[in-house]
mmCIF file of the N, C-alpha and C atoms, coordinates in Angstrom:
data_MODEL
# 
_entry.id   MODEL 
# 
loop_
_atom_site.group_PDB 
_atom_site.id 
_atom_site.type_symbol 
_atom_site.label_atom_id 
_atom_site.label_alt_id 
_atom_site.label_comp_id 
_atom_site.label_asym_id 
_atom_site.label_entity_id 
_atom_site.label_seq_id 
_atom_site.pdbx_PDB_ins_code 
_atom_site.Cartn_x 
_atom_site.Cartn_y 
_atom_site.Cartn_z 
_atom_site.occupancy 
_atom_site.B_iso_or_equiv 
_atom_site.pdbx_formal_charge 
_atom_site.auth_seq_id 
_atom_site.auth_comp_id 
_atom_site.auth_asym_id 
_atom_site.auth_atom_id 
_atom_site.pdbx_PDB_model_num 
ATOM 1   N N  . MET A 1 1  ? 4.144   2.886   6.341  1.00 0.00 ? 1  MET A N  1 
ATOM 2   C CA . MET A 1 1  ? 3.928   1.548   5.993  1.00 0.00 ? 1  MET A CA 1 
ATOM 3   C C  . MET A 1 1  ? 4.294   0.889   7.313  1.00 0.00 ? 1  MET A C  1 
ATOM 4   N N  . ALA A 1 2  ? 3.414   -0.014  7.819  1.00 0.00 ? 2  ALA A N  1 
ATOM 5   C CA . ALA A 1 2  ? 3.696   -0.813  8.858  1.00 0.00 ? 2  ALA A CA 1 
ATOM 6   C C  . ALA A 1 2  ? 3.571   -2.181  8.689  1.00 0.00 ? 2  ALA A C  1 
ATOM 7   N N  . ASP A 1 3  ? 4.337   -3.066  9.397  1.00 0.00 ? 3  ASP A N  1 
ATOM 8   C CA . ASP A 1 3  ? 4.274   -4.570  9.409  1.00 0.00 ? 3  ASP A CA 1 
ATOM 9   C C  . ASP A 1 3  ? 2.758   -4.679  10.387 1.00 0.00 ? 3  ASP A C  1 
ATOM 10  N N  . LEU A 1 4  ? 1.717   -4.476  9.965  1.00 0.00 ? 4  LEU A N  1 
ATOM 11  C CA . LEU A 1 4  ? 0.397   -4.497  10.741 1.00 0.00 ? 4  LEU A CA 1 
ATOM 12  C C  . LEU A 1 4  ? 0.091   -5.951  11.349 1.00 0.00 ? 4  LEU A C  1 
ATOM 13  N N  . ALA A 1 5  ? 0.387   -7.020  10.554 1.00 0.00 ? 5  ALA A N  1 
ATOM 14  C CA . ALA A 1 5  ? 0.097   -8.300  10.959 1.00 0.00 ? 5  ALA A CA 1 
ATOM 15  C C  . ALA A 1 5  ? 1.178   -8.530  12.037 1.00 0.00 ? 5  ALA A C  1 
ATOM 16  N N  . GLY A 1 6  ? 2.429   -8.118  12.025 1.00 0.00 ? 6  GLY A N  1 
ATOM 17  C CA . GLY A 1 6  ? 3.074   -8.335  13.043 1.00 0.00 ? 6  GLY A CA 1 
ATOM 18  C C  . GLY A 1 6  ? 2.897   -7.838  14.324 1.00 0.00 ? 6  GLY A C  1 
ATOM 19  N N  . ALA A 1 7  ? 2.306   -6.586  14.217 1.00 0.00 ? 7  ALA A N  1 
ATOM 20  C CA . ALA A 1 7  ? 1.952   -5.530  15.363 1.00 0.00 ? 7  ALA A CA 1 
ATOM 21  C C  . ALA A 1 7  ? 0.919   -6.264  15.970 1.00 0.00 ? 7  ALA A C  1 
ATOM 22  N N  . LEU A 1 8  ? -0.215  -6.658  15.237 1.00 0.00 ? 8  LEU A N  1 
ATOM 23  C CA . LEU A 1 8  ? -1.097  -7.305  15.662 1.00 0.00 ? 8  LEU A CA 1 
ATOM 24  C C  . LEU A 1 8  ? -0.924  -8.661  16.566 1.00 0.00 ? 8  LEU A C  1 
ATOM 25  N N  . GLY A 1 9  ? -0.206  -9.311  15.823 1.00 0.00 ? 9  GLY A N  1 
ATOM 26  C CA . GLY A 1 9  ? 0.230   -10.529 16.508 1.00 0.00 ? 9  GLY A CA 1 
ATOM 27  C C  . GLY A 1 9  ? 1.090   -10.419 17.776 1.00 0.00 ? 9  GLY A C  1 
ATOM 28  N N  . THR A 1 10 ? 1.720   -9.342  17.939 1.00 0.00 ? 10 THR A N  1 
ATOM 29  C CA . THR A 1 10 ? 2.487   -9.129  19.168 1.00 0.00 ? 10 THR A CA 1 
ATOM 30  C C  . THR A 1 10 ? 1.541   -8.449  20.278 1.00 0.00 ? 10 THR A C  1 
ATOM 31  N N  . TRP A 1 11 ? 0.846   -7.411  19.831 1.00 0.00 ? 11 TRP A N  1 
ATOM 32  C CA . TRP A 1 11 ? 0.230   -6.388  21.050 1.00 0.00 ? 11 TRP A CA 1 
ATOM 33  C C  . TRP A 1 11 ? -1.276  -6.482  20.622 1.00 0.00 ? 11 TRP A C  1 
ATOM 34  N N  . ASP A 1 12 ? -2.027  -7.578  20.045 1.00 0.00 ? 12 ASP A N  1 
ATOM 35  C CA . ASP A 1 12 ? -3.295  -7.456  19.702 1.00 0.00 ? 12 ASP A CA 1 
ATOM 36  C C  . ASP A 1 12 ? -3.787  -6.255  18.941 1.00 0.00 ? 12 ASP A C  1 
ATOM 37  N N  . ASP A 1 13 ? -5.052  -5.982  19.663 1.00 0.00 ? 13 ASP A N  1 
ATOM 38  C CA . ASP A 1 13 ? -5.758  -4.655  19.150 1.00 0.00 ? 13 ASP A CA 1 
ATOM 39  C C  . ASP A 1 13 ? -4.961  -3.414  19.481 1.00 0.00 ? 13 ASP A C  1 
ATOM 40  N N  . ARG A 1 14 ? -3.978  -3.315  20.427 1.00 0.00 ? 14 ARG A N  1 
ATOM 41  C CA . ARG A 1 14 ? -3.123  -2.467  20.583 1.00 0.00 ? 14 ARG A CA 1 
ATOM 42  C C  . ARG A 1 14 ? -2.267  -2.237  19.707 1.00 0.00 ? 14 ARG A C  1 
ATOM 43  N N  . GLY A 1 15 ? -1.692  -3.290  18.887 1.00 0.00 ? 15 GLY A N  1 
ATOM 44  C CA . GLY A 1 15 ? -0.798  -3.122  17.801 1.00 0.00 ? 15 GLY A CA 1 
ATOM 45  C C  . GLY A 1 15 ? -1.293  -2.099  16.793 1.00 0.00 ? 15 GLY A C  1 
ATOM 46  N N  . TYR A 1 16 ? -2.475  -1.977  16.416 1.00 0.00 ? 16 TYR A N  1 
ATOM 47  C CA . TYR A 1 16 ? -3.025  -1.211  15.491 1.00 0.00 ? 16 TYR A CA 1 
ATOM 48  C C  . TYR A 1 16 ? -3.025  0.399   15.928 1.00 0.00 ? 16 TYR A C  1 
ATOM 49  N N  . ARG A 1 17 ? -3.352  0.621   17.048 1.00 0.00 ? 17 ARG A N  1 
ATOM 50  C CA . ARG A 1 17 ? -3.105  1.821   17.748 1.00 0.00 ? 17 ARG A CA 1 
ATOM 51  C C  . ARG A 1 17 ? -1.756  2.089   17.827 1.00 0.00 ? 17 ARG A C  1 
ATOM 52  N N  . ALA A 1 18 ? -0.950  1.404   18.104 1.00 0.00 ? 18 ALA A N  1 
ATOM 53  C CA . ALA A 1 18 ? 0.390   1.568   18.131 1.00 0.00 ? 18 ALA A CA 1 
ATOM 54  C C  . ALA A 1 18 ? 1.094   2.127   16.913 1.00 0.00 ? 18 ALA A C  1 
ATOM 55  N N  . ALA A 1 19 ? 0.818   1.381   15.603 1.00 0.00 ? 19 ALA A N  1 
ATOM 56  C CA . ALA A 1 19 ? 1.049   1.776   14.253 1.00 0.00 ? 19 ALA A CA 1 
ATOM 57  C C  . ALA A 1 19 ? 0.355   2.861   14.033 1.00 0.00 ? 19 ALA A C  1 
ATOM 58  N N  . GLN A 1 20 ? -0.773  3.217   14.388 1.00 0.00 ? 20 GLN A N  1 
ATOM 59  C CA . GLN A 1 20 ? -1.327  4.555   13.889 1.00 0.00 ? 20 GLN A CA 1 
ATOM 60  C C  . GLN A 1 20 ? -0.626  5.745   14.934 1.00 0.00 ? 20 GLN A C  1 
ATOM 61  N N  . LEU A 1 21 ? -0.389  5.443   15.932 1.00 0.00 ? 21 LEU A N  1 
ATOM 62  C CA . LEU A 1 21 ? 0.299   6.479   16.858 1.00 0.00 ? 21 LEU A CA 1 
ATOM 63  C C  . LEU A 1 21 ? 1.677   6.927   16.153 1.00 0.00 ? 21 LEU A C  1 
ATOM 64  N N  . GLU A 1 22 ? 2.494   5.773   15.731 1.00 0.00 ? 22 GLU A N  1 
ATOM 65  C CA . GLU A 1 22 ? 3.945   6.085   15.141 1.00 0.00 ? 22 GLU A CA 1 
ATOM 66  C C  . GLU A 1 22 ? 3.499   6.777   13.905 1.00 0.00 ? 22 GLU A C  1 
ATOM 67  N N  . ALA A 1 23 ? 2.693   6.530   12.927 1.00 0.00 ? 23 ALA A N  1 
ATOM 68  C CA . ALA A 1 23 ? 2.708   7.290   11.763 1.00 0.00 ? 23 ALA A CA 1 
ATOM 69  C C  . ALA A 1 23 ? 1.984   8.837   12.003 1.00 0.00 ? 23 ALA A C  1 
ATOM 70  N N  . GLY A 1 24 ? 1.242   8.985   13.261 1.00 0.00 ? 24 GLY A N  1 
ATOM 71  C CA . GLY A 1 24 ? 0.978   10.333  13.296 1.00 0.00 ? 24 GLY A CA 1 
ATOM 72  C C  . GLY A 1 24 ? 2.191   11.040  13.833 1.00 0.00 ? 24 GLY A C  1 
ATOM 73  N N  . ILE A 1 25 ? 3.243   10.330  14.604 1.00 0.00 ? 25 ILE A N  1 
ATOM 74  C CA . ILE A 1 25 ? 4.318   11.264  15.155 1.00 0.00 ? 25 ILE A CA 1 
ATOM 75  C C  . ILE A 1 25 ? 5.138   11.370  13.671 1.00 0.00 ? 25 ILE A C  1 
ATOM 76  N N  . VAL A 1 26 ? 5.428   10.496  13.210 1.00 0.00 ? 26 VAL A N  1 
ATOM 77  C CA . VAL A 1 26 ? 6.114   10.912  11.708 1.00 0.00 ? 26 VAL A CA 1 
ATOM 78  C C  . VAL A 1 26 ? 5.623   11.869  10.808 1.00 0.00 ? 26 VAL A C  1 
ATOM 79  N N  . ALA A 1 27 ? 4.401   11.862  10.787 1.00 0.00 ? 27 ALA A N  1 
ATOM 80  C CA . ALA A 1 27 ? 3.508   12.734  9.897  1.00 0.00 ? 27 ALA A CA 1 
ATOM 81  C C  . ALA A 1 27 ? 3.806   14.265  10.643 1.00 0.00 ? 27 ALA A C  1 
ATOM 82  N N  . GLY A 1 28 ? 3.626   14.289  11.973 1.00 0.00 ? 28 GLY A N  1 
ATOM 83  C CA . GLY A 1 28 ? 3.822   15.426  12.591 1.00 0.00 ? 28 GLY A CA 1 
ATOM 84  C C  . GLY A 1 28 ? 5.036   16.196  12.251 1.00 0.00 ? 28 GLY A C  1 
ATOM 85  N N  . LYS A 1 29 ? 6.031   15.390  12.350 1.00 0.00 ? 29 LYS A N  1 
ATOM 86  C CA . LYS A 1 29 ? 7.606   15.909  12.202 1.00 0.00 ? 29 LYS A CA 1 
ATOM 87  C C  . LYS A 1 29 ? 7.606   16.288  10.612 1.00 0.00 ? 29 LYS A C  1 
ATOM 88  N N  . ILE A 1 30 ? 7.056   15.489  9.671  1.00 0.00 ? 30 ILE A N  1 
ATOM 89  C CA . ILE A 1 30 ? 7.056   16.124  8.146  1.00 0.00 ? 30 ILE A CA 1 
ATOM 90  C C  . ILE A 1 30 ? 6.187   17.444  8.095  1.00 0.00 ? 30 ILE A C  1 
ATOM 91  N N  . TYR A 1 31 ? 5.330   17.581  8.797  1.00 0.00 ? 31 TYR A N  1 
ATOM 92  C CA . TYR A 1 31 ? 4.455   18.795  8.793  1.00 0.00 ? 31 TYR A CA 1 
ATOM 93  C C  . TYR A 1 31 ? 5.240   19.931  9.307  1.00 0.00 ? 31 TYR A C  1 
ATOM 94  N N  . LEU A 1 32 ? 6.033   19.705  10.348 1.00 0.00 ? 32 LEU A N  1 
ATOM 95  C CA . LEU A 1 32 ? 6.959   20.687  10.976 1.00 0.00 ? 32 LEU A CA 1 
ATOM 96  C C  . LEU A 1 32 ? 8.142   21.246  9.948  1.00 0.00 ? 32 LEU A C  1 
ATOM 97  N N  . GLY A 1 33 ? 8.611   19.923  9.460  1.00 0.00 ? 33 GLY A N  1 
ATOM 98  C CA . GLY A 1 33 ? 9.809   20.407  8.260  1.00 0.00 ? 33 GLY A CA 1 
ATOM 99  C C  . GLY A 1 33 ? 9.316   21.102  7.264  1.00 0.00 ? 33 GLY A C  1 
ATOM 100 N N  . THR A 1 34 ? 8.195   20.681  6.754  1.00 0.00 ? 34 THR A N  1 
ATOM 101 C CA . THR A 1 34 ? 7.713   21.490  5.378  1.00 0.00 ? 34 THR A CA 1 
ATOM 102 C C  . THR A 1 34 ? 7.398   22.791  5.670  1.00 0.00 ? 34 THR A C  1 
ATOM 103 N N  . HIS A 1 35 ? 6.817   23.104  6.725  1.00 0.00 ? 35 HIS A N  1 
ATOM 104 C CA . HIS A 1 35 ? 6.391   24.421  7.175  1.00 0.00 ? 35 HIS A CA 1 
ATOM 105 C C  . HIS A 1 35 ? 7.526   25.206  7.386  1.00 0.00 ? 35 HIS A C  1 
ATOM 106 N N  . ALA A 1 36 ? 8.679   24.552  7.987  1.00 0.00 ? 36 ALA A N  1 
ATOM 107 C CA . ALA A 1 36 ? 9.750   25.439  8.146  1.00 0.00 ? 36 ALA A CA 1 
ATOM 108 C C  . ALA A 1 36 ? 10.537  25.806  6.923  1.00 0.00 ? 36 ALA A C  1 
ATOM 109 N N  . TYR A 1 37 ? 10.414  25.091  5.889  1.00 0.00 ? 37 TYR A N  1 
ATOM 110 C CA . TYR A 1 37 ? 10.692  25.388  4.454  1.00 0.00 ? 37 TYR A CA 1 
ATOM 111 C C  . TYR A 1 37 ? 9.923   26.082  3.688  1.00 0.00 ? 37 TYR A C  1 
ATOM 112 N N  . GLY A 1 38 ? 8.857   26.517  3.998  1.00 0.00 ? 38 GLY A N  1 
ATOM 113 C CA . GLY A 1 38 ? 7.677   27.086  3.275  1.00 0.00 ? 38 GLY A CA 1 
ATOM 114 C C  . GLY A 1 38 ? 6.974   26.270  2.348  1.00 0.00 ? 38 GLY A C  1 
ATOM 115 N N  . TYR A 1 39 ? 6.855   24.897  2.674  1.00 0.00 ? 39 TYR A N  1 
ATOM 116 C CA . TYR A 1 39 ? 6.299   24.072  1.833  1.00 0.00 ? 39 TYR A CA 1 
ATOM 117 C C  . TYR A 1 39 ? 4.863   23.743  2.597  1.00 0.00 ? 39 TYR A C  1 
ATOM 118 N N  . GLY A 1 40 ? 3.764   23.039  1.763  1.00 0.00 ? 40 GLY A N  1 
ATOM 119 C CA . GLY A 1 40 ? 2.625   22.564  2.548  1.00 0.00 ? 40 GLY A CA 1 
ATOM 120 C C  . GLY A 1 40 ? 2.532   21.083  2.495  1.00 0.00 ? 40 GLY A C  1 
ATOM 121 N N  . ALA A 1 41 ? 1.733   20.481  3.264  1.00 0.00 ? 41 ALA A N  1 
ATOM 122 C CA . ALA A 1 41 ? 1.586   19.074  3.628  1.00 0.00 ? 41 ALA A CA 1 
ATOM 123 C C  . ALA A 1 41 ? 0.350   18.821  3.998  1.00 0.00 ? 41 ALA A C  1 
ATOM 124 N N  . THR A 1 42 ? -0.231  17.387  3.640  1.00 0.00 ? 42 THR A N  1 
ATOM 125 C CA . THR A 1 42 ? -1.408  17.271  3.846  1.00 0.00 ? 42 THR A CA 1 
ATOM 126 C C  . THR A 1 42 ? -1.553  15.903  4.082  1.00 0.00 ? 42 THR A C  1 
ATOM 127 N N  . GLY A 1 43 ? -2.134  15.452  5.220  1.00 0.00 ? 43 GLY A N  1 
ATOM 128 C CA . GLY A 1 43 ? -2.257  13.775  5.741  1.00 0.00 ? 43 GLY A CA 1 
ATOM 129 C C  . GLY A 1 43 ? -3.538  13.174  4.955  1.00 0.00 ? 43 GLY A C  1 
ATOM 130 N N  . LEU A 1 44 ? -3.457  11.891  4.524  1.00 0.00 ? 44 LEU A N  1 
ATOM 131 C CA . LEU A 1 44 ? -4.448  11.115  4.043  1.00 0.00 ? 44 LEU A CA 1 
ATOM 132 C C  . LEU A 1 44 ? -4.194  9.669   4.686  1.00 0.00 ? 44 LEU A C  1 
ATOM 133 N N  . THR A 1 45 ? -5.516  9.231   5.107  1.00 0.00 ? 45 THR A N  1 
ATOM 134 C CA . THR A 1 45 ? -5.631  8.086   5.994  1.00 0.00 ? 45 THR A CA 1 
ATOM 135 C C  . THR A 1 45 ? -6.582  7.201   5.092  1.00 0.00 ? 45 THR A C  1 
ATOM 136 N N  . PHE A 1 46 ? -6.131  6.206   4.631  1.00 0.00 ? 46 PHE A N  1 
ATOM 137 C CA . PHE A 1 46 ? -6.786  5.198   4.205  1.00 0.00 ? 46 PHE A CA 1 
ATOM 138 C C  . PHE A 1 46 ? -5.984  3.993   3.540  1.00 0.00 ? 46 PHE A C  1 
ATOM 139 N N  . TYR A 1 47 ? -6.541  2.674   3.235  1.00 0.00 ? 47 TYR A N  1 
ATOM 140 C CA . TYR A 1 47 ? -6.080  1.699   2.796  1.00 0.00 ? 47 TYR A CA 1 
ATOM 141 C C  . TYR A 1 47 ? -5.932  1.478   1.354  1.00 0.00 ? 47 TYR A C  1 
ATOM 142 N N  . ASP A 1 48 ? -4.782  1.310   0.697  1.00 0.00 ? 48 ASP A N  1 
ATOM 143 C CA . ASP A 1 48 ? -4.787  1.814   -0.748 1.00 0.00 ? 48 ASP A CA 1 
ATOM 144 C C  . ASP A 1 48 ? -3.737  0.689   -1.417 1.00 0.00 ? 48 ASP A C  1 
ATOM 145 N N  . ASP A 1 49 ? -4.159  -0.013  -2.068 1.00 0.00 ? 49 ASP A N  1 
ATOM 146 C CA . ASP A 1 49 ? -3.056  -1.135  -2.443 1.00 0.00 ? 49 ASP A CA 1 
ATOM 147 C C  . ASP A 1 49 ? -2.088  -0.557  -3.643 1.00 0.00 ? 49 ASP A C  1 
ATOM 148 N N  . GLU A 1 50 ? -2.453  0.630   -4.029 1.00 0.00 ? 50 GLU A N  1 
ATOM 149 C CA . GLU A 1 50 ? -1.619  1.429   -5.035 1.00 0.00 ? 50 GLU A CA 1 
ATOM 150 C C  . GLU A 1 50 ? -0.511  1.977   -4.169 1.00 0.00 ? 50 GLU A C  1 
ATOM 151 N N  . VAL A 1 51 ? -0.506  2.175   -3.193 1.00 0.00 ? 51 VAL A N  1 
ATOM 152 C CA . VAL A 1 51 ? 0.618   2.787   -2.172 1.00 0.00 ? 51 VAL A CA 1 
ATOM 153 C C  . VAL A 1 51 ? 1.478   1.540   -2.191 1.00 0.00 ? 51 VAL A C  1 
ATOM 154 N N  . THR A 1 52 ? 1.060   0.474   -1.673 1.00 0.00 ? 52 THR A N  1 
ATOM 155 C CA . THR A 1 52 ? 1.902   -0.636  -1.406 1.00 0.00 ? 52 THR A CA 1 
ATOM 156 C C  . THR A 1 52 ? 2.522   -0.971  -2.774 1.00 0.00 ? 52 THR A C  1 
ATOM 157 N N  . SER A 1 53 ? 1.729   -1.031  -3.926 1.00 0.00 ? 53 SER A N  1 
ATOM 158 C CA . SER A 1 53 ? 2.317   -1.479  -5.282 1.00 0.00 ? 53 SER A CA 1 
ATOM 159 C C  . SER A 1 53 ? 3.498   -0.196  -5.435 1.00 0.00 ? 53 SER A C  1 
ATOM 160 N N  . PHE A 1 54 ? 3.222   0.844   -5.245 1.00 0.00 ? 54 PHE A N  1 
ATOM 161 C CA . PHE A 1 54 ? 4.297   2.068   -5.780 1.00 0.00 ? 54 PHE A CA 1 
ATOM 162 C C  . PHE A 1 54 ? 5.600   1.740   -4.975 1.00 0.00 ? 54 PHE A C  1 
ATOM 163 N N  . PHE A 1 55 ? 5.384   1.155   -3.578 1.00 0.00 ? 55 PHE A N  1 
ATOM 164 C CA . PHE A 1 55 ? 6.958   0.953   -2.950 1.00 0.00 ? 55 PHE A CA 1 
ATOM 165 C C  . PHE A 1 55 ? 7.364   -0.431  -3.022 1.00 0.00 ? 55 PHE A C  1 
ATOM 166 N N  . SER A 1 56 ? 6.451   -1.262  -3.702 1.00 0.00 ? 56 SER A N  1 
ATOM 167 C CA . SER A 1 56 ? 6.794   -2.463  -4.272 1.00 0.00 ? 56 SER A CA 1 
ATOM 168 C C  . SER A 1 56 ? 7.544   -3.447  -3.212 1.00 0.00 ? 56 SER A C  1 
ATOM 169 N N  . ARG A 1 57 ? 8.763   -3.883  -3.587 1.00 0.00 ? 57 ARG A N  1 
ATOM 170 C CA . ARG A 1 57 ? 9.702   -4.662  -2.630 1.00 0.00 ? 57 ARG A CA 1 
ATOM 171 C C  . ARG A 1 57 ? 9.824   -4.259  -1.317 1.00 0.00 ? 57 ARG A C  1 
ATOM 172 N N  . HIS A 1 58 ? 9.890   -3.021  -1.183 1.00 0.00 ? 58 HIS A N  1 
ATOM 173 C CA . HIS A 1 58 ? 10.007  -2.467  0.392  1.00 0.00 ? 58 HIS A CA 1 
ATOM 174 C C  . HIS A 1 58 ? 8.818   -2.424  1.019  1.00 0.00 ? 58 HIS A C  1 
ATOM 175 N N  . ALA A 1 59 ? 7.773   -2.595  0.547  1.00 0.00 ? 59 ALA A N  1 
ATOM 176 C CA . ALA A 1 59 ? 6.399   -2.595  1.180  1.00 0.00 ? 59 ALA A CA 1 
ATOM 177 C C  . ALA A 1 59 ? 5.818   -4.226  1.129  1.00 0.00 ? 59 ALA A C  1 
ATOM 178 N N  . ALA A 1 60 ? 6.451   -5.198  0.985  1.00 0.00 ? 60 ALA A N  1 
ATOM 179 C CA . ALA A 1 60 ? 6.184   -6.578  1.219  1.00 0.00 ? 60 ALA A CA 1 
ATOM 180 C C  . ALA A 1 60 ? 5.785   -6.783  2.442  1.00 0.00 ? 60 ALA A C  1 
ATOM 181 N N  . ASP A 1 61 ? 4.525   -7.447  2.559  1.00 0.00 ? 61 ASP A N  1 
ATOM 182 C CA . ASP A 1 61 ? 3.734   -7.772  4.070  1.00 0.00 ? 61 ASP A CA 1 
ATOM 183 C C  . ASP A 1 61 ? 3.499   -6.433  4.470  1.00 0.00 ? 61 ASP A C  1 
ATOM 184 N N  . LYS A 1 62 ? 3.413   -5.306  4.331  1.00 0.00 ? 62 LYS A N  1 
ATOM 185 C CA . LYS A 1 62 ? 3.198   -4.134  5.146  1.00 0.00 ? 62 LYS A CA 1 
ATOM 186 C C  . LYS A 1 62 ? 1.711   -3.580  4.787  1.00 0.00 ? 62 LYS A C  1 
ATOM 187 N N  . SER A 1 63 ? 1.348   -2.770  5.414  1.00 0.00 ? 63 SER A N  1 
ATOM 188 C CA . SER A 1 63 ? 0.071   -2.123  5.433  1.00 0.00 ? 63 SER A CA 1 
ATOM 189 C C  . SER A 1 63 ? 0.128   -0.610  5.247  1.00 0.00 ? 63 SER A C  1 
ATOM 190 N N  . CYS A 1 64 ? -0.587  0.135   4.405  1.00 0.00 ? 64 CYS A N  1 
ATOM 191 C CA . CYS A 1 64 ? -0.574  1.537   4.546  1.00 0.00 ? 64 CYS A CA 1 
ATOM 192 C C  . CYS A 1 64 ? -1.290  2.150   5.514  1.00 0.00 ? 64 CYS A C  1 
ATOM 193 N N  . MET A 1 65 ? -0.683  3.006   6.497  1.00 0.00 ? 65 MET A N  1 
ATOM 194 C CA . MET A 1 65 ? -1.059  3.558   7.375  1.00 0.00 ? 65 MET A CA 1 
ATOM 195 C C  . MET A 1 65 ? -1.513  4.914   7.482  1.00 0.00 ? 65 MET A C  1 
ATOM 196 N N  . LEU A 1 66 ? -0.927  5.855   6.740  1.00 0.00 ? 66 LEU A N  1 
ATOM 197 C CA . LEU A 1 66 ? -0.887  7.212   6.638  1.00 0.00 ? 66 LEU A CA 1 
ATOM 198 C C  . LEU A 1 66 ? -0.066  7.805   5.434  1.00 0.00 ? 66 LEU A C  1 
ATOM 199 N N  . VAL A 1 67 ? -0.726  8.366   4.759  1.00 0.00 ? 67 VAL A N  1 
ATOM 200 C CA . VAL A 1 67 ? 0.186   9.090   3.524  1.00 0.00 ? 67 VAL A CA 1 
ATOM 201 C C  . VAL A 1 67 ? 0.263   10.627  3.794  1.00 0.00 ? 67 VAL A C  1 
ATOM 202 N N  . VAL A 1 68 ? 1.394   11.100  3.452  1.00 0.00 ? 68 VAL A N  1 
ATOM 203 C CA . VAL A 1 68 ? 1.809   12.621  3.753  1.00 0.00 ? 68 VAL A CA 1 
ATOM 204 C C  . VAL A 1 68 ? 2.082   13.217  2.174  1.00 0.00 ? 68 VAL A C  1 
ATOM 205 N N  . ALA A 1 69 ? 1.210   13.785  1.731  1.00 0.00 ? 69 ALA A N  1 
ATOM 206 C CA . ALA A 1 69 ? 1.464   14.739  0.468  1.00 0.00 ? 69 ALA A CA 1 
ATOM 207 C C  . ALA A 1 69 ? 2.337   15.957  0.766  1.00 0.00 ? 69 ALA A C  1 
ATOM 208 N N  . VAL A 1 70 ? 3.573   16.343  0.208  1.00 0.00 ? 70 VAL A N  1 
ATOM 209 C CA . VAL A 1 70 ? 4.313   17.538  0.404  1.00 0.00 ? 70 VAL A CA 1 
ATOM 210 C C  . VAL A 1 70 ? 4.341   18.177  -1.055 1.00 0.00 ? 70 VAL A C  1 
ATOM 211 N N  . GLY A 1 71 ? 4.396   19.507  -0.893 1.00 0.00 ? 71 GLY A N  1 
ATOM 212 C CA . GLY A 1 71 ? 4.571   20.455  -1.989 1.00 0.00 ? 71 GLY A CA 1 
ATOM 213 C C  . GLY A 1 71 ? 4.545   21.710  -1.840 1.00 0.00 ? 71 GLY A C  1 
ATOM 214 N N  . LYS A 1 72 ? 4.721   22.481  -2.912 1.00 0.00 ? 72 LYS A N  1 
ATOM 215 C CA . LYS A 1 72 ? 4.558   24.154  -2.526 1.00 0.00 ? 72 LYS A CA 1 
ATOM 216 C C  . LYS A 1 72 ? 3.298   24.613  -2.599 1.00 0.00 ? 72 LYS A C  1 
ATOM 217 N N  . SER A 1 73 ? 3.008   25.141  -1.303 1.00 0.00 ? 73 SER A N  1 
ATOM 218 C CA . SER A 1 73 ? 1.796   25.823  -0.975 1.00 0.00 ? 73 SER A CA 1 
ATOM 219 C C  . SER A 1 73 ? 1.580   27.057  -1.576 1.00 0.00 ? 73 SER A C  1 
ATOM 220 N N  . ILE A 1 74 ? 0.483   26.882  -2.488 1.00 0.00 ? 74 ILE A N  1 
ATOM 221 C CA . ILE A 1 74 ? 0.056   28.237  -3.304 1.00 0.00 ? 74 ILE A CA 1 
ATOM 222 C C  . ILE A 1 74 ? -1.132  28.849  -2.738 1.00 0.00 ? 74 ILE A C  1 
ATOM 223 N N  . GLY A 1 75 ? -1.519  28.250  -1.692 1.00 0.00 ? 75 GLY A N  1 
ATOM 224 C CA . GLY A 1 75 ? -2.863  28.928  -1.178 1.00 0.00 ? 75 GLY A CA 1 
ATOM 225 C C  . GLY A 1 75 ? -3.921  29.017  -1.823 1.00 0.00 ? 75 GLY A C  1 
ATOM 226 N N  . ARG A 1 76 ? -5.048  29.492  -1.222 1.00 0.00 ? 76 ARG A N  1 
ATOM 227 C CA . ARG A 1 76 ? -6.184  29.606  -2.025 1.00 0.00 ? 76 ARG A CA 1 
ATOM 228 C C  . ARG A 1 76 ? -6.488  31.150  -2.118 1.00 0.00 ? 76 ARG A C  1 
ATOM 229 N N  . PRO A 1 77 ? -6.885  31.665  -3.156 1.00 0.00 ? 77 PRO A N  1 
ATOM 230 C CA . PRO A 1 77 ? -7.079  32.874  -3.325 1.00 0.00 ? 77 PRO A CA 1 
ATOM 231 C C  . PRO A 1 77 ? -8.065  33.814  -2.438 1.00 0.00 ? 77 PRO A C  1 
ATOM 232 N N  . ASP A 1 78 ? -9.172  32.847  -2.241 1.00 0.00 ? 78 ASP A N  1 
ATOM 233 C CA . ASP A 1 78 ? -10.429 33.477  -1.380 1.00 0.00 ? 78 ASP A CA 1 
ATOM 234 C C  . ASP A 1 78 ? -9.971  33.188  -0.113 1.00 0.00 ? 78 ASP A C  1 
ATOM 235 N N  . LEU A 1 79 ? -8.870  32.769  0.481  1.00 0.00 ? 79 LEU A N  1 
ATOM 236 C CA . LEU A 1 79 ? -8.515  32.950  1.845  1.00 0.00 ? 79 LEU A CA 1 
ATOM 237 C C  . LEU A 1 79 ? -7.281  33.658  2.342  1.00 0.00 ? 79 LEU A C  1 
ATOM 238 N N  . ARG A 1 80 ? -6.878  34.355  1.062  1.00 0.00 ? 80 ARG A N  1 
ATOM 239 C CA . ARG A 1 80 ? -5.609  35.063  1.305  1.00 0.00 ? 80 ARG A CA 1 
ATOM 240 C C  . ARG A 1 80 ? -6.026  36.550  2.221  1.00 0.00 ? 80 ARG A C  1 
ATOM 241 N N  . PRO A 1 81 ? -5.354  37.157  3.124  1.00 0.00 ? 81 PRO A N  1 
ATOM 242 C CA . PRO A 1 81 ? -5.777  38.230  3.629  1.00 0.00 ? 81 PRO A CA 1 
ATOM 243 C C  . PRO A 1 81 ? -5.784  39.523  2.799  1.00 0.00 ? 81 PRO A C  1 
ATOM 244 N N  . THR A 1 82 ? -6.475  40.366  3.145  1.00 0.00 ? 82 THR A N  1 
ATOM 245 C CA . THR A 1 82 ? -6.940  41.677  2.228  1.00 0.00 ? 82 THR A CA 1 
ATOM 246 C C  . THR A 1 82 ? -5.994  42.738  3.046  1.00 0.00 ? 82 THR A C  1 
ATOM 247 N N  . SER A 1 83 ? -5.341  43.802  2.575  1.00 0.00 ? 83 SER A N  1 
ATOM 248 C CA . SER A 1 83 ? -4.732  44.741  3.024  1.00 0.00 ? 83 SER A CA 1 
ATOM 249 C C  . SER A 1 83 ? -5.298  46.021  3.035  1.00 0.00 ? 83 SER A C  1 
# 
C-alpha cells in the first residue's frame, strides 16, 4: 500500500514509478524469504478496493500497488521431474 496521492503530489509522474519500484523491491525480498523456508509466493498487480477495505484503518488514503500471496507450494503434478 502506498500514499499514491502524496507521491504524485511530491514527484509528479515519477511518484508512481517510485511507488511501484519500492513495491517490487519489497516483493522480491518476500519471494527470497519464502523460497528459503520452502514456501511459494506469487505477485499480483491490480487496483482492488477489497485490499484497502481488508487493511481498513491502516490503509486510509492509500492505494494498492502490489499484492504478494504466500503459502505452501505443492507444485503441479505435470511439472514434476521424472526419475
